[in-house]
PDB file as gemmi writes it, atoms N, CA and C in Angstrom:
CRYST1    1.000    1.000    1.000  90.00  90.00  90.00 P 1                      
ATOM      1  N   MET A   1     -46.438-115.113  42.824  1.00  0.00           N  
ATOM      2  CA  MET A   1     -45.857-113.889  42.297  1.00  0.00           C  
ATOM      3  C   MET A   1     -45.718-112.904  43.462  1.00  0.00           C  
ATOM      4  N   ASP A   2     -44.500-112.509  43.741  1.00  0.00           N  
ATOM      5  CA  ASP A   2     -44.278-111.592  44.852  1.00  0.00           C  
ATOM      6  C   ASP A   2     -44.371-110.141  44.378  1.00  0.00           C  
ATOM      7  N   LEU A   3     -44.198-109.234  45.286  1.00  0.00           N  
ATOM      8  CA  LEU A   3     -44.360-107.810  45.008  1.00  0.00           C  
ATOM      9  C   LEU A   3     -43.362-107.308  43.967  1.00  0.00           C  
ATOM     10  N   GLN A   4     -42.130-107.778  44.026  1.00  0.00           N  
ATOM     11  CA  GLN A   4     -41.109-107.339  43.065  1.00  0.00           C  
ATOM     12  C   GLN A   4     -41.502-107.719  41.638  1.00  0.00           C  
ATOM     13  N   ASP A   5     -42.027-108.934  41.460  1.00  0.00           N  
ATOM     14  CA  ASP A   5     -42.455-109.373  40.132  1.00  0.00           C  
ATOM     15  C   ASP A   5     -43.636-108.547  39.634  1.00  0.00           C  
ATOM     16  N   GLN A   6     -44.563-108.237  40.518  1.00  0.00           N  
ATOM     17  CA  GLN A   6     -45.715-107.417  40.134  1.00  0.00           C  
ATOM     18  C   GLN A   6     -45.274-106.023  39.698  1.00  0.00           C  
ATOM     19  N   LEU A   7     -44.318-105.447  40.430  1.00  0.00           N  
ATOM     20  CA  LEU A   7     -43.823-104.122  40.067  1.00  0.00           C  
ATOM     21  C   LEU A   7     -43.092-104.150  38.732  1.00  0.00           C  
ATOM     22  N   LYS A   8     -42.352-105.225  38.464  1.00  0.00           N  
ATOM     23  CA  LYS A   8     -41.653-105.349  37.178  1.00  0.00           C  
ATOM     24  C   LYS A   8     -42.648-105.445  36.029  1.00  0.00           C  
ATOM     25  N   ASN A   9     -43.780-106.119  36.268  1.00  0.00           N  
ATOM     26  CA  ASN A   9     -44.809-106.211  35.230  1.00  0.00           C  
ATOM     27  C   ASN A   9     -45.469-104.863  34.983  1.00  0.00           C  
ATOM     28  N   LEU A  10     -45.687-104.100  36.048  1.00  0.00           N  
ATOM     29  CA  LEU A  10     -46.328-102.791  35.900  1.00  0.00           C  
ATOM     30  C   LEU A  10     -45.394-101.754  35.286  1.00  0.00           C  
ATOM     31  N   PHE A  11     -44.128-101.784  35.698  1.00  0.00           N  
ATOM     32  CA  PHE A  11     -43.145-100.801  35.239  1.00  0.00           C  
ATOM     33  C   PHE A  11     -41.933-101.521  34.648  1.00  0.00           C  
ATOM     34  N   PRO A  12     -42.015-101.991  33.415  1.00  0.00           N  
ATOM     35  CA  PRO A  12     -40.909-102.773  32.853  1.00  0.00           C  
ATOM     36  C   PRO A  12     -39.653-101.951  32.581  1.00  0.00           C  
ATOM     37  N   ASP A  13     -39.766-100.626  32.415  1.00  0.00           N  
ATOM     38  CA  ASP A  13     -38.607 -99.792  32.105  1.00  0.00           C  
ATOM     39  C   ASP A  13     -37.883 -99.292  33.353  1.00  0.00           C  
ATOM     40  N   HIS A  14     -38.432 -99.562  34.518  1.00  0.00           N  
ATOM     41  CA  HIS A  14     -37.850 -99.048  35.751  1.00  0.00           C  
ATOM     42  C   HIS A  14     -36.525 -99.745  36.063  1.00  0.00           C  
ATOM     43  N   VAL A  15     -35.539 -98.943  36.479  1.00  0.00           N  
ATOM     44  CA  VAL A  15     -34.237 -99.474  36.873  1.00  0.00           C  
ATOM     45  C   VAL A  15     -34.133 -99.373  38.393  1.00  0.00           C  
ATOM     46  N   ASP A  16     -33.826-100.470  39.029  1.00  0.00           N  
ATOM     47  CA  ASP A  16     -33.716-100.508  40.487  1.00  0.00           C  
ATOM     48  C   ASP A  16     -32.434 -99.804  40.919  1.00  0.00           C  
ATOM     49  N   GLU A  17     -32.574 -98.718  41.697  1.00  0.00           N  
ATOM     50  CA  GLU A  17     -31.421 -97.919  42.114  1.00  0.00           C  
ATOM     51  C   GLU A  17     -31.170 -98.006  43.613  1.00  0.00           C  
ATOM     52  N   THR A  18     -31.719 -98.987  44.274  1.00  0.00           N  
ATOM     53  CA  THR A  18     -31.499 -99.105  45.711  1.00  0.00           C  
ATOM     54  C   THR A  18     -30.071 -99.562  45.962  1.00  0.00           C  
ATOM     55  N   PRO A  19     -29.401 -98.939  46.944  1.00  0.00           N  
ATOM     56  CA  PRO A  19     -28.022 -99.349  47.232  1.00  0.00           C  
ATOM     57  C   PRO A  19     -28.002-100.754  47.804  1.00  0.00           C  
ATOM     58  N   LYS A  20     -27.033-101.520  47.384  1.00  0.00           N  
ATOM     59  CA  LYS A  20     -26.906-102.890  47.866  1.00  0.00           C  
ATOM     60  C   LYS A  20     -26.125-102.896  49.167  1.00  0.00           C  
ATOM     61  N   LYS A  21     -26.550-103.754  50.077  1.00  0.00           N  
ATOM     62  CA  LYS A  21     -25.862-103.864  51.365  1.00  0.00           C  
ATOM     63  C   LYS A  21     -24.510-104.509  51.154  1.00  0.00           C  
ATOM     64  N   GLU A  22     -23.502-103.940  51.803  1.00  0.00           N  
ATOM     65  CA  GLU A  22     -22.171-104.513  51.706  1.00  0.00           C  
ATOM     66  C   GLU A  22     -22.005-105.585  52.765  1.00  0.00           C  
ATOM     67  N   ASP A  23     -20.930-106.275  52.696  1.00  0.00           N  
ATOM     68  CA  ASP A  23     -20.661-107.366  53.620  1.00  0.00           C  
ATOM     69  C   ASP A  23     -20.651-106.835  55.054  1.00  0.00           C  
ATOM     70  N   SER A  24     -21.426-107.469  55.934  1.00  0.00           N  
ATOM     71  CA  SER A  24     -21.528-106.996  57.318  1.00  0.00           C  
ATOM     72  C   SER A  24     -20.247-107.263  58.108  1.00  0.00           C  
ATOM     73  N   ASN A  25     -19.394-108.166  57.636  1.00  0.00           N  
ATOM     74  CA  ASN A  25     -18.143-108.446  58.336  1.00  0.00           C  
ATOM     75  C   ASN A  25     -17.086-107.400  58.049  1.00  0.00           C  
ATOM     76  N   LYS A  26     -17.326-106.536  57.067  1.00  0.00           N  
ATOM     77  CA  LYS A  26     -16.347-105.506  56.741  1.00  0.00           C  
ATOM     78  C   LYS A  26     -16.224-104.571  57.934  1.00  0.00           C  
ATOM     79  N   ASN A  27     -15.004-104.299  58.317  1.00  0.00           N  
ATOM     80  CA  ASN A  27     -14.769-103.563  59.546  1.00  0.00           C  
ATOM     81  C   ASN A  27     -14.037-102.271  59.233  1.00  0.00           C  
ATOM     82  N   ASP A  28     -14.621-101.138  59.639  1.00  0.00           N  
ATOM     83  CA  ASP A  28     -13.982 -99.851  59.427  1.00  0.00           C  
ATOM     84  C   ASP A  28     -13.198 -99.394  60.648  1.00  0.00           C  
ATOM     85  N   ILE A  29     -13.177-100.185  61.695  1.00  0.00           N  
ATOM     86  CA  ILE A  29     -12.474 -99.808  62.921  1.00  0.00           C  
ATOM     87  C   ILE A  29     -11.002-100.167  62.771  1.00  0.00           C  
ATOM     88  N   TRP A  30     -10.149 -99.249  63.208  1.00  0.00           N  
ATOM     89  CA  TRP A  30      -8.706 -99.443  63.109  1.00  0.00           C  
ATOM     90  C   TRP A  30      -8.269-100.521  64.084  1.00  0.00           C  
ATOM     91  N   LEU A  31      -7.539-101.508  63.588  1.00  0.00           N  
ATOM     92  CA  LEU A  31      -7.030-102.585  64.435  1.00  0.00           C  
ATOM     93  C   LEU A  31      -5.612-102.253  64.872  1.00  0.00           C  
ATOM     94  N   GLN A  32      -5.293-102.566  66.096  1.00  0.00           N  
ATOM     95  CA  GLN A  32      -3.997-102.197  66.667  1.00  0.00           C  
ATOM     96  C   GLN A  32      -3.179-103.439  66.981  1.00  0.00           C  
ATOM     97  N   ASP A  33      -1.891-103.218  67.223  1.00  0.00           N  
ATOM     98  CA  ASP A  33      -0.999-104.328  67.547  1.00  0.00           C  
ATOM     99  C   ASP A  33      -1.077-104.710  69.023  1.00  0.00           C  
ATOM    100  N   ASP A  34      -1.172-103.712  69.908  1.00  0.00           N  
ATOM    101  CA  ASP A  34      -1.235-103.974  71.342  1.00  0.00           C  
ATOM    102  C   ASP A  34      -2.615-104.528  71.705  1.00  0.00           C  
ATOM    103  N   PRO A  35      -2.678-105.444  72.668  1.00  0.00           N  
ATOM    104  CA  PRO A  35      -3.983-106.008  73.029  1.00  0.00           C  
ATOM    105  C   PRO A  35      -4.841-105.025  73.817  1.00  0.00           C  
ATOM    106  N   ILE A  36      -6.143-105.171  73.657  1.00  0.00           N  
ATOM    107  CA  ILE A  36      -7.097-104.428  74.480  1.00  0.00           C  
ATOM    108  C   ILE A  36      -7.241-105.198  75.782  1.00  0.00           C  
ATOM    109  N   LEU A  37      -7.165-104.500  76.903  1.00  0.00           N  
ATOM    110  CA  LEU A  37      -7.252-105.136  78.209  1.00  0.00           C  
ATOM    111  C   LEU A  37      -8.709-105.257  78.629  1.00  0.00           C  
ATOM    112  N   CYS A  38      -9.108-106.450  79.033  1.00  0.00           N  
ATOM    113  CA  CYS A  38     -10.471-106.721  79.464  1.00  0.00           C  
ATOM    114  C   CYS A  38     -10.424-107.053  80.953  1.00  0.00           C  
ATOM    115  N   LYS A  39     -10.901-106.125  81.792  1.00  0.00           N  
ATOM    116  CA  LYS A  39     -10.817-106.277  83.249  1.00  0.00           C  
ATOM    117  C   LYS A  39     -12.195-106.518  83.850  1.00  0.00           C  
ATOM    118  N   TYR A  40     -12.178-107.112  85.035  1.00  0.00           N  
ATOM    119  CA  TYR A  40     -13.384-107.309  85.828  1.00  0.00           C  
ATOM    120  C   TYR A  40     -13.201-106.594  87.150  1.00  0.00           C  
ATOM    121  N   GLU A  41     -14.186-105.802  87.535  1.00  0.00           N  
ATOM    122  CA  GLU A  41     -14.141-105.100  88.827  1.00  0.00           C  
ATOM    123  C   GLU A  41     -15.523-105.130  89.446  1.00  0.00           C  
ATOM    124  N   LYS A  42     -15.547-104.786  90.724  1.00  0.00           N  
ATOM    125  CA  LYS A  42     -16.812-104.570  91.405  1.00  0.00           C  
ATOM    126  C   LYS A  42     -16.827-103.146  91.921  1.00  0.00           C  
ATOM    127  N   ARG A  43     -17.855-102.430  91.564  1.00  0.00           N  
ATOM    128  CA  ARG A  43     -18.034-101.063  92.055  1.00  0.00           C  
ATOM    129  C   ARG A  43     -19.380-100.988  92.755  1.00  0.00           C  
ATOM    130  N   LYS A  44     -19.345-100.562  94.004  1.00  0.00           N  
ATOM    131  CA  LYS A  44     -20.538-100.483  94.834  1.00  0.00           C  
ATOM    132  C   LYS A  44     -21.253-101.826  94.890  1.00  0.00           C  
ATOM    133  N   GLY A  45     -20.469-102.910  94.903  1.00  0.00           N  
ATOM    134  CA  GLY A  45     -21.024-104.248  95.025  1.00  0.00           C  
ATOM    135  C   GLY A  45     -21.540-104.851  93.739  1.00  0.00           C  
ATOM    136  N   LYS A  46     -21.455-104.112  92.627  1.00  0.00           N  
ATOM    137  CA  LYS A  46     -21.981-104.618  91.356  1.00  0.00           C  
ATOM    138  C   LYS A  46     -20.837-104.897  90.393  1.00  0.00           C  
ATOM    139  N   PRO A  47     -20.926-106.015  89.649  1.00  0.00           N  
ATOM    140  CA  PRO A  47     -19.841-106.363  88.726  1.00  0.00           C  
ATOM    141  C   PRO A  47     -19.872-105.504  87.458  1.00  0.00           C  
ATOM    142  N   ILE A  48     -18.692-105.142  86.979  1.00  0.00           N  
ATOM    143  CA  ILE A  48     -18.563-104.418  85.715  1.00  0.00           C  
ATOM    144  C   ILE A  48     -17.381-104.986  84.937  1.00  0.00           C  
ATOM    145  N   THR A  49     -17.431-104.819  83.632  1.00  0.00           N  
ATOM    146  CA  THR A  49     -16.346-105.212  82.754  1.00  0.00           C  
ATOM    147  C   THR A  49     -15.782-103.943  82.139  1.00  0.00           C  
ATOM    148  N   ILE A  50     -14.465-103.787  82.181  1.00  0.00           N  
ATOM    149  CA  ILE A  50     -13.814-102.585  81.671  1.00  0.00           C  
ATOM    150  C   ILE A  50     -12.892-102.965  80.518  1.00  0.00           C  
ATOM    151  N   LEU A  51     -13.007-102.248  79.406  1.00  0.00           N  
ATOM    152  CA  LEU A  51     -12.116-102.421  78.263  1.00  0.00           C  
ATOM    153  C   LEU A  51     -11.282-101.164  78.134  1.00  0.00           C  
ATOM    154  N   GLU A  52      -9.963-101.328  78.079  1.00  0.00           N  
ATOM    155  CA  GLU A  52      -9.088-100.170  77.921  1.00  0.00           C  
ATOM    156  C   GLU A  52      -7.859-100.558  77.117  1.00  0.00           C  
ATOM    157  N   GLY A  53      -7.127 -99.544  76.668  1.00  0.00           N  
ATOM    158  CA  GLY A  53      -5.908 -99.788  75.933  1.00  0.00           C  
ATOM    159  C   GLY A  53      -6.049 -99.626  74.434  1.00  0.00           C  
ATOM    160  N   TYR A  54      -7.170 -99.078  73.960  1.00  0.00           N  
ATOM    161  CA  TYR A  54      -7.354 -98.855  72.525  1.00  0.00           C  
ATOM    162  C   TYR A  54      -6.623 -97.584  72.129  1.00  0.00           C  
ATOM    163  N   THR A  55      -5.814 -97.642  71.071  1.00  0.00           N  
ATOM    164  CA  THR A  55      -5.007 -96.486  70.684  1.00  0.00           C  
ATOM    165  C   THR A  55      -5.508 -95.802  69.423  1.00  0.00           C  
ATOM    166  N   GLY A  56      -6.642 -96.224  68.897  1.00  0.00           N  
ATOM    167  CA  GLY A  56      -7.185 -95.622  67.676  1.00  0.00           C  
ATOM    168  C   GLY A  56      -7.992 -94.370  67.982  1.00  0.00           C  
ATOM    169  N   ALA A  57      -8.845 -94.001  67.035  1.00  0.00           N  
ATOM    170  CA  ALA A  57      -9.676 -92.803  67.177  1.00  0.00           C  
ATOM    171  C   ALA A  57     -10.746 -93.017  68.241  1.00  0.00           C  
ATOM    172  N   THR A  58     -11.069 -91.947  68.944  1.00  0.00           N  
ATOM    173  CA  THR A  58     -12.076 -92.011  69.998  1.00  0.00           C  
ATOM    174  C   THR A  58     -13.440 -92.382  69.426  1.00  0.00           C  
ATOM    175  N   GLU A  59     -13.761 -91.882  68.230  1.00  0.00           N  
ATOM    176  CA  GLU A  59     -15.053 -92.172  67.612  1.00  0.00           C  
ATOM    177  C   GLU A  59     -15.201 -93.670  67.328  1.00  0.00           C  
ATOM    178  N   ASP A  60     -14.094 -94.310  66.912  1.00  0.00           N  
ATOM    179  CA  ASP A  60     -14.131 -95.746  66.659  1.00  0.00           C  
ATOM    180  C   ASP A  60     -14.393 -96.520  67.947  1.00  0.00           C  
ATOM    181  N   PHE A  61     -13.767 -96.091  69.030  1.00  0.00           N  
ATOM    182  CA  PHE A  61     -13.931 -96.771  70.312  1.00  0.00           C  
ATOM    183  C   PHE A  61     -15.354 -96.575  70.832  1.00  0.00           C  
ATOM    184  N   LYS A  62     -15.928 -95.383  70.609  1.00  0.00           N  
ATOM    185  CA  LYS A  62     -17.314 -95.131  71.003  1.00  0.00           C  
ATOM    186  C   LYS A  62     -18.266 -96.009  70.198  1.00  0.00           C  
ATOM    187  N   ALA A  63     -17.990 -96.153  68.900  1.00  0.00           N  
ATOM    188  CA  ALA A  63     -18.827 -97.008  68.052  1.00  0.00           C  
ATOM    189  C   ALA A  63     -18.741 -98.461  68.508  1.00  0.00           C  
ATOM    190  N   LEU A  64     -17.547 -98.883  68.893  1.00  0.00           N  
ATOM    191  CA  LEU A  64     -17.362-100.240  69.404  1.00  0.00           C  
ATOM    192  C   LEU A  64     -18.137-100.435  70.703  1.00  0.00           C  
ATOM    193  N   ALA A  65     -18.118 -99.431  71.572  1.00  0.00           N  
ATOM    194  CA  ALA A  65     -18.860 -99.498  72.840  1.00  0.00           C  
ATOM    195  C   ALA A  65     -20.349 -99.647  72.571  1.00  0.00           C  
ATOM    196  N   LYS A  66     -20.863 -98.861  71.640  1.00  0.00           N  
ATOM    197  CA  LYS A  66     -22.287 -98.924  71.324  1.00  0.00           C  
ATOM    198  C   LYS A  66     -22.658-100.288  70.753  1.00  0.00           C  
ATOM    199  N   GLU A  67     -21.804-100.816  69.892  1.00  0.00           N  
ATOM    200  CA  GLU A  67     -22.069-102.126  69.295  1.00  0.00           C  
ATOM    201  C   GLU A  67     -22.074-103.226  70.352  1.00  0.00           C  
ATOM    202  N   LEU A  68     -21.112-103.186  71.273  1.00  0.00           N  
ATOM    203  CA  LEU A  68     -21.048-104.196  72.334  1.00  0.00           C  
ATOM    204  C   LEU A  68     -22.278-104.122  73.231  1.00  0.00           C  
ATOM    205  N   LYS A  69     -22.668-102.916  73.610  1.00  0.00           N  
ATOM    206  CA  LYS A  69     -23.833-102.758  74.477  1.00  0.00           C  
ATOM    207  C   LYS A  69     -25.096-103.254  73.783  1.00  0.00           C  
ATOM    208  N   THR A  70     -25.204-102.999  72.488  1.00  0.00           N  
ATOM    209  CA  THR A  70     -26.384-103.443  71.744  1.00  0.00           C  
ATOM    210  C   THR A  70     -26.422-104.960  71.617  1.00  0.00           C  
ATOM    211  N   LYS A  71     -25.295-105.566  71.269  1.00  0.00           N  
ATOM    212  CA  LYS A  71     -25.269-107.021  71.091  1.00  0.00           C  
ATOM    213  C   LYS A  71     -25.484-107.765  72.397  1.00  0.00           C  
ATOM    214  N   LEU A  72     -24.975-107.222  73.505  1.00  0.00           N  
ATOM    215  CA  LEU A  72     -25.126-107.877  74.803  1.00  0.00           C  
ATOM    216  C   LEU A  72     -26.426-107.493  75.500  1.00  0.00           C  
ATOM    217  N   SER A  73     -27.103-106.458  75.005  1.00  0.00           N  
ATOM    218  CA  SER A  73     -28.339-105.947  75.597  1.00  0.00           C  
ATOM    219  C   SER A  73     -28.133-105.552  77.056  1.00  0.00           C  
ATOM    220  N   VAL A  74     -27.079-104.795  77.299  1.00  0.00           N  
ATOM    221  CA  VAL A  74     -26.773-104.338  78.653  1.00  0.00           C  
ATOM    222  C   VAL A  74     -26.471-102.841  78.613  1.00  0.00           C  
ATOM    223  N   GLY A  75     -26.392-102.255  79.784  1.00  0.00           N  
ATOM    224  CA  GLY A  75     -26.026-100.860  79.890  1.00  0.00           C  
ATOM    225  C   GLY A  75     -24.527-100.705  79.991  1.00  0.00           C  
ATOM    226  N   GLY A  76     -24.093 -99.487  79.844  1.00  0.00           N  
ATOM    227  CA  GLY A  76     -22.678 -99.211  79.950  1.00  0.00           C  
ATOM    228  C   GLY A  76     -22.396 -97.777  79.564  1.00  0.00           C  
ATOM    229  N   SER A  77     -21.110 -97.424  79.544  1.00  0.00           N  
ATOM    230  CA  SER A  77     -20.734 -96.061  79.189  1.00  0.00           C  
ATOM    231  C   SER A  77     -19.326 -96.041  78.621  1.00  0.00           C  
ATOM    232  N   PHE A  78     -18.974 -94.877  78.101  1.00  0.00           N  
ATOM    233  CA  PHE A  78     -17.636 -94.641  77.581  1.00  0.00           C  
ATOM    234  C   PHE A  78     -17.088 -93.439  78.321  1.00  0.00           C  
ATOM    235  N   LYS A  79     -16.081 -93.659  79.164  1.00  0.00           N  
ATOM    236  CA  LYS A  79     -15.505 -92.572  79.955  1.00  0.00           C  
ATOM    237  C   LYS A  79     -13.989 -92.696  79.973  1.00  0.00           C  
ATOM    238  N   GLU A  80     -13.315 -91.586  79.804  1.00  0.00           N  
ATOM    239  CA  GLU A  80     -11.855 -91.512  79.951  1.00  0.00           C  
ATOM    240  C   GLU A  80     -11.138 -92.605  79.160  1.00  0.00           C  
ATOM    241  N   ASP A  81     -11.508 -92.767  77.905  1.00  0.00           N  
ATOM    242  CA  ASP A  81     -10.915 -93.772  77.012  1.00  0.00           C  
ATOM    243  C   ASP A  81     -11.063 -95.200  77.539  1.00  0.00           C  
ATOM    244  N   LYS A  82     -12.159 -95.470  78.222  1.00  0.00           N  
ATOM    245  CA  LYS A  82     -12.483 -96.808  78.713  1.00  0.00           C  
ATOM    246  C   LYS A  82     -13.935 -97.101  78.390  1.00  0.00           C  
ATOM    247  N   ILE A  83     -14.206 -98.359  78.035  1.00  0.00           N  
ATOM    248  CA  ILE A  83     -15.584 -98.816  77.876  1.00  0.00           C  
ATOM    249  C   ILE A  83     -15.956 -99.543  79.154  1.00  0.00           C  
ATOM    250  N   ILE A  84     -17.056 -99.139  79.774  1.00  0.00           N  
ATOM    251  CA  ILE A  84     -17.521 -99.766  81.002  1.00  0.00           C  
ATOM    252  C   ILE A  84     -18.860-100.433  80.695  1.00  0.00           C  
ATOM    253  N   ILE A  85     -18.896-101.756  80.848  1.00  0.00           N  
ATOM    254  CA  ILE A  85     -20.089-102.547  80.579  1.00  0.00           C  
ATOM    255  C   ILE A  85     -20.603-103.089  81.906  1.00  0.00           C  
ATOM    256  N   GLN A  86     -21.912-102.959  82.146  1.00  0.00           N  
ATOM    257  CA  GLN A  86     -22.497-103.461  83.388  1.00  0.00           C  
ATOM    258  C   GLN A  86     -22.597-104.975  83.336  1.00  0.00           C  
ATOM    259  N   GLY A  87     -22.009-105.642  84.318  1.00  0.00           N  
ATOM    260  CA  GLY A  87     -22.051-107.099  84.400  1.00  0.00           C  
ATOM    261  C   GLY A  87     -20.719-107.718  84.013  1.00  0.00           C  
ATOM    262  N   ASP A  88     -20.590-109.010  84.290  1.00  0.00           N  
ATOM    263  CA  ASP A  88     -19.371-109.743  83.966  1.00  0.00           C  
ATOM    264  C   ASP A  88     -19.572-110.459  82.631  1.00  0.00           C  
ATOM    265  N   TYR A  89     -19.144-109.809  81.552  1.00  0.00           N  
ATOM    266  CA  TYR A  89     -19.294-110.356  80.207  1.00  0.00           C  
ATOM    267  C   TYR A  89     -17.937-110.519  79.526  1.00  0.00           C  
ATOM    268  N   ARG A  90     -16.898-110.800  80.303  1.00  0.00           N  
ATOM    269  CA  ARG A  90     -15.551-110.877  79.735  1.00  0.00           C  
ATOM    270  C   ARG A  90     -15.450-111.899  78.611  1.00  0.00           C  
ATOM    271  N   ASP A  91     -15.978-113.085  78.825  1.00  0.00           N  
ATOM    272  CA  ASP A  91     -15.843-114.147  77.822  1.00  0.00           C  
ATOM    273  C   ASP A  91     -16.552-113.783  76.519  1.00  0.00           C  
ATOM    274  N   LYS A  92     -17.769-113.270  76.623  1.00  0.00           N  
ATOM    275  CA  LYS A  92     -18.530-112.905  75.430  1.00  0.00           C  
ATOM    276  C   LYS A  92     -17.874-111.735  74.689  1.00  0.00           C  
ATOM    277  N   ILE A  93     -17.415-110.739  75.448  1.00  0.00           N  
ATOM    278  CA  ILE A  93     -16.779-109.572  74.832  1.00  0.00           C  
ATOM    279  C   ILE A  93     -15.479-109.974  74.153  1.00  0.00           C  
ATOM    280  N   MET A  94     -14.695-110.810  74.819  1.00  0.00           N  
ATOM    281  CA  MET A  94     -13.433-111.244  74.226  1.00  0.00           C  
ATOM    282  C   MET A  94     -13.689-112.035  72.938  1.00  0.00           C  
ATOM    283  N   ALA A  95     -14.710-112.865  72.923  1.00  0.00           N  
ATOM    284  CA  ALA A  95     -15.037-113.633  71.717  1.00  0.00           C  
ATOM    285  C   ALA A  95     -15.452-112.698  70.578  1.00  0.00           C  
ATOM    286  N   MET A  96     -16.266-111.685  70.897  1.00  0.00           N  
ATOM    287  CA  MET A  96     -16.701-110.724  69.870  1.00  0.00           C  
ATOM    288  C   MET A  96     -15.523-109.935  69.305  1.00  0.00           C  
ATOM    289  N   LEU A  97     -14.627-109.491  70.183  1.00  0.00           N  
ATOM    290  CA  LEU A  97     -13.486-108.699  69.732  1.00  0.00           C  
ATOM    291  C   LEU A  97     -12.513-109.539  68.915  1.00  0.00           C  
ATOM    292  N   LYS A  98     -12.306-110.787  69.305  1.00  0.00           N  
ATOM    293  CA  LYS A  98     -11.427-111.666  68.532  1.00  0.00           C  
ATOM    294  C   LYS A  98     -12.023-111.946  67.157  1.00  0.00           C  
ATOM    295  N   GLU A  99     -13.335-112.038  67.097  1.00  0.00           N  
ATOM    296  CA  GLU A  99     -14.028-112.244  65.824  1.00  0.00           C  
ATOM    297  C   GLU A  99     -13.816-111.051  64.886  1.00  0.00           C  
ATOM    298  N   LYS A 100     -13.722-109.862  65.468  1.00  0.00           N  
ATOM    299  CA  LYS A 100     -13.479-108.654  64.678  1.00  0.00           C  
ATOM    300  C   LYS A 100     -12.015-108.498  64.293  1.00  0.00           C  
ATOM    301  N   GLY A 101     -11.124-109.246  64.940  1.00  0.00           N  
ATOM    302  CA  GLY A 101      -9.710-109.184  64.596  1.00  0.00           C  
ATOM    303  C   GLY A 101      -8.828-108.492  65.618  1.00  0.00           C  
ATOM    304  N   PHE A 102      -9.370-108.149  66.775  1.00  0.00           N  
ATOM    305  CA  PHE A 102      -8.599-107.494  67.819  1.00  0.00           C  
ATOM    306  C   PHE A 102      -7.818-108.517  68.636  1.00  0.00           C  
ATOM    307  N   ASN A 103      -6.686-108.069  69.200  1.00  0.00           N  
ATOM    308  CA  ASN A 103      -5.981-108.850  70.206  1.00  0.00           C  
ATOM    309  C   ASN A 103      -6.544-108.438  71.553  1.00  0.00           C  
ATOM    310  N   VAL A 104      -6.940-109.412  72.357  1.00  0.00           N  
ATOM    311  CA  VAL A 104      -7.559-109.110  73.650  1.00  0.00           C  
ATOM    312  C   VAL A 104      -6.806-109.870  74.729  1.00  0.00           C  
ATOM    313  N   LYS A 105      -6.586-109.205  75.859  1.00  0.00           N  
ATOM    314  CA  LYS A 105      -5.910-109.816  76.992  1.00  0.00           C  
ATOM    315  C   LYS A 105      -6.813-109.741  78.205  1.00  0.00           C  
ATOM    316  N   ARG A 106      -7.020-110.876  78.838  1.00  0.00           N  
ATOM    317  CA  ARG A 106      -7.862-110.932  80.034  1.00  0.00           C  
ATOM    318  C   ARG A 106      -7.014-110.581  81.247  1.00  0.00           C  
ATOM    319  N   VAL A 107      -7.510-109.649  82.065  1.00  0.00           N  
ATOM    320  CA  VAL A 107      -6.787-109.193  83.240  1.00  0.00           C  
ATOM    321  C   VAL A 107      -7.661-109.429  84.472  1.00  0.00           C  
ATOM    322  N   GLY A 108      -7.095-110.028  85.499  1.00  0.00           N  
ATOM    323  CA  GLY A 108      -7.797-110.174  86.756  1.00  0.00           C  
ATOM    324  C   GLY A 108      -8.753-111.353  86.803  1.00  0.00           C  
ATOM    325  N   GLY A 109      -8.308-112.468  87.282  1.00  0.00           N  
ATOM    326  CA  GLY A 109      -9.159-113.618  87.540  1.00  0.00           C  
ATOM    327  C   GLY A 109      -9.555-114.400  86.370  1.00  0.00           C  
TER     328      GLY A 109                                                      
END                                                                             
């Protein structure tokens, strides 16, 4: 007998009002027709991945940057309508964005 069953026995009239989690694949980010450009550069000898070309809301792009940094467990920033991720993660980022429904174009190498 788990905790939920014990609580139901103690409080039979109680109605569970906890909000149910919605589908995690549901995406509130605006998808565009033009591809997002995924570039590789070296700055001060260190590799970085740059995403640019998003034409939606800035808040959506910032949320996408935060999600990518969290999933990859790396540092990065959002500057001048570009997402800058520390390290060469083009393949992983492109796979994640395609999974979300974005068109992605690899630029440079």
